[in-house]
C-alpha positions in Angstrom: 23.0 23.3 -0.9 24.5 23.2 -4.3 21.2 24.3 -5.8 21.6 27.9 -4.5 25.2 27.9 -5.8 24.1 26.8 -9.3 21.2 29.4 -9.3 23.6 32.1 -8.2 26.1 31.3 -10.9 23.5 31.2 -13.6 22.0 34.5 -12.5 25.5 36.1 -12.2 26.5 34.9 -15.7 23.2 36.1 -17.2 23.6 39.5 -15.5 27.2 39.8 -16.7 26.2 38.9 -20.3 23.4 41.4 -20.2 25.6 44.2 -18.8 28.4 43.5 -21.3 25.9 43.4 -24.2 24.3 46.7 -23.1 27.6 48.4 -22.4 29.5 47.1 -25.5 26.6 47.6 -27.9 28.1 48.9 -31.1 26.4 51.7 -33.0 27.4 50.1 -36.3 27.4 46.4 -37.5 31.1 46.5 -38.0 32.6 49.2 -35.7 35.5 47.6 -33.8 37.8 50.6 -33.6 37.7 51.0 -29.8 37.4 47.2 -29.2 40.5 46.1 -27.3 39.2 42.6 -26.6 
């Protein structure tokens, strides 16, 4: 069942993007001092 695989991948990607956005949310528009990546 590739459908479950596709859904799982989409959910995982969305979750990762949300977590990264919330975790790496800069307090300033242009504050990339501690940005290593």
